[in-house]
C-alpha positions as CSV (number, residue, x, y, z in Angstrom):
1,M,14.9,-46.5,57.2
2,K,11.4,-47.6,56.2
3,A,9.9,-45.4,58.9
4,I,11.8,-42.4,57.5
5,C,10.6,-43.1,53.9
6,A,7.1,-43.7,55.1
7,F,7.2,-40.3,56.8
8,A,9.1,-38.4,54.1
9,L,7.1,-39.6,51.1
10,P,3.8,-37.9,52.1
11,L,5.7,-34.7,52.9
12,I,7.4,-34.7,49.5
13,L,4.1,-35.3,47.8
14,S,2.3,-32.7,49.8
15,A,5.1,-30.1,49.0
16,T,4.9,-30.9,45.3
17,T,1.1,-30.5,45.3
18,S,1.4,-27.2,47.3
19,L,4.0,-25.8,44.9
20,H,1.8,-26.8,41.9
21,A,-1.3,-25.2,43.4
22,E,0.5,-21.9,43.9
23,L,1.5,-21.4,40.2
24,P,-0.6,-18.8,38.5
25,T,-2.6,-19.4,35.4
26,K,-1.8,-17.0,32.6
27,K,-4.1,-16.2,29.7
28,V,-2.4,-15.8,26.3
29,L,-3.4,-14.1,23.1
30,T,-3.9,-16.8,20.4
31,L,-3.5,-16.3,16.7
32,G,-7.2,-17.0,16.3
33,V,-8.2,-14.1,18.6
34,A,-5.6,-11.9,17.0
35,K,-7.1,-12.5,13.6
36,K,-10.6,-11.5,14.8
37,L,-9.2,-8.3,16.3
38,V,-7.4,-7.4,13.1
39,A,-10.6,-8.2,11.1
40,A,-12.6,-5.7,13.2
41,A,-9.8,-3.1,12.9
42,E,-9.7,-3.6,9.2
43,A,-13.4,-3.3,8.9
44,E,-13.2,0.1,10.7
45,A,-10.4,1.2,8.5
46,R,-12.3,0.3,5.3
47,K,-15.4,2.0,6.6
48,R,-13.3,5.2,6.9
49,G,-11.4,4.7,3.7
50,A,-8.2,4.6,5.7
51,T,-5.0,3.1,4.6
52,V,-3.2,1.6,7.6
53,V,-1.0,-1.1,8.9
54,I,-2.5,-3.1,11.8
55,A,-0.1,-5.0,14.1
56,V,-0.9,-7.3,17.0
57,V,1.7,-8.3,19.5
58,D,1.7,-10.7,22.6
59,D,2.1,-9.5,26.1
60,G,5.9,-9.4,25.7
61,G,5.6,-7.2,22.6
62,Q,6.5,-9.9,20.1
63,L,4.7,-9.7,16.7
64,L,1.8,-12.2,16.2
65,L,0.0,-10.7,13.2
66,L,0.6,-7.9,10.8
67,E,-1.7,-6.6,8.0
68,R,-0.9,-3.8,5.6
69,L,-3.9,-2.6,3.7
70,D,-3.4,-1.8,0.0
71,D,-1.7,1.5,-0.7
72,T,-0.5,2.0,2.9
73,Q,2.9,3.5,3.1
74,V,5.6,1.0,4.0
75,A,7.0,3.2,6.8
76,S,3.8,2.5,8.8
77,V,4.8,-1.1,9.2
78,E,7.5,-0.5,11.9
79,V,5.4,2.4,13.4
80,A,2.4,0.1,13.9
81,I,4.6,-2.6,15.5
82,G,6.2,0.0,17.7
83,K,2.8,1.4,18.9
84,A,1.5,-2.1,19.7
85,R,4.8,-3.1,21.4
86,T,4.7,0.1,23.5
87,A,1.1,-0.6,24.6
88,A,1.9,-4.2,25.5
89,I,5.2,-3.8,27.4
90,F,4.2,-0.7,29.3
91,R,0.6,-1.9,29.8
92,R,-1.0,1.4,28.7
93,P,-2.0,3.1,25.5
94,S,1.0,4.5,23.5
95,K,-0.8,7.9,23.5
96,V,0.3,8.3,27.2
97,F,3.9,8.7,26.0
98,E,3.0,11.0,23.2
99,D,1.1,13.2,25.7
100,Q,4.1,13.2,28.1
101,V,6.4,14.4,25.4
102,R,3.9,17.0,24.3
103,N,3.7,18.2,27.9
104,G,7.5,18.6,28.1
105,R,8.6,15.3,29.6
106,V,11.1,14.6,26.8
107,A,12.7,11.9,29.0
108,A,9.9,9.7,27.7
109,L,11.8,9.6,24.4
110,A,14.6,7.7,26.1
111,L,12.5,4.8,27.5
112,P,13.7,1.6,25.9
113,G,11.0,0.1,23.6
114,A,8.7,3.1,23.8
115,T,7.2,4.5,20.6
116,P,5.5,7.7,21.9
117,L,2.9,7.9,19.2
118,Q,-0.9,7.6,19.5
119,G,-2.4,4.4,18.1
120,G,-1.3,1.5,20.3
121,I,-3.9,0.0,22.7
122,P,-3.5,-2.9,25.2
123,I,-5.6,-6.0,24.9
124,T,-6.9,-7.1,28.3
125,V,-8.7,-10.1,29.6
126,D,-9.9,-10.2,33.2
127,G,-7.9,-7.1,33.9
128,K,-4.6,-8.5,32.6
129,V,-2.8,-7.4,29.5
130,I,-2.4,-10.3,27.1
131,G,-1.1,-8.3,24.1
132,A,-1.8,-5.1,22.2
133,I,-2.8,-3.8,18.8
134,G,-1.3,-0.9,16.9
135,A,-2.5,1.0,13.8
136,S,-0.5,3.4,11.7
137,G,-1.0,5.3,8.5
138,N,-3.5,8.0,9.1
139,S,-4.0,10.7,11.7
140,P,-3.1,9.8,15.3
141,Q,-6.7,9.9,16.3
142,E,-7.9,7.7,13.5
143,D,-5.1,5.2,14.1
144,E,-6.2,4.9,17.7
145,E,-9.9,4.6,16.8
146,I,-9.1,1.8,14.3
147,A,-7.0,0.0,17.0
148,Q,-9.8,0.5,19.5
149,A,-12.3,-1.1,17.0
150,G,-10.1,-4.2,17.2
151,V,-9.9,-4.2,20.9
152,A,-13.6,-3.8,21.2
153,V,-14.2,-7.4,20.0
154,T,-11.8,-9.0,22.5
155,A,-14.4,-10.5,24.8
156,T,-16.4,-12.0,22.0
157,A,-13.3,-13.3,20.2
158,V,-12.0,-14.9,23.4
159,Q,-15.4,-16.4,24.2
160,E,-15.7,-17.9,20.6
161,E,-12.1,-19.2,20.8
162,G,-13.0,-21.1,24.0
163,K,-15.9,-23.0,22.4
């Protein structure tokens, strides 16, 4: 029995170590990074005199942060969240779906969780989507440009967060 235990224990330990070594590491969007992205998007909106809602979601489309600038229509809250969620769960800008509908692929309207409106942009780190930002309240192009201003500071925000 001792011989079996002496043989089995190293095998079990090595299997446990091997399993642990195979697990991937996943980067996540923190609240601190989300705040920096929203601040950059808000600065862009203010520079333009735009009234928008800015929403940041995690990679599963769950809301992390929402900011509604003064005098922004209330309807833009759900739209901004929908744009961000679309960009996160489908791993592409929400404009892709708007373009599909515009080009006649109305089946895109039936995709669960898709908001086919321009203004949602994925947030990526090392080529992986960790979340998304959506803006709503102005023209589709302006909404997207405001969201892009937020995404543009991702690398700096992540680097600062890691210090």
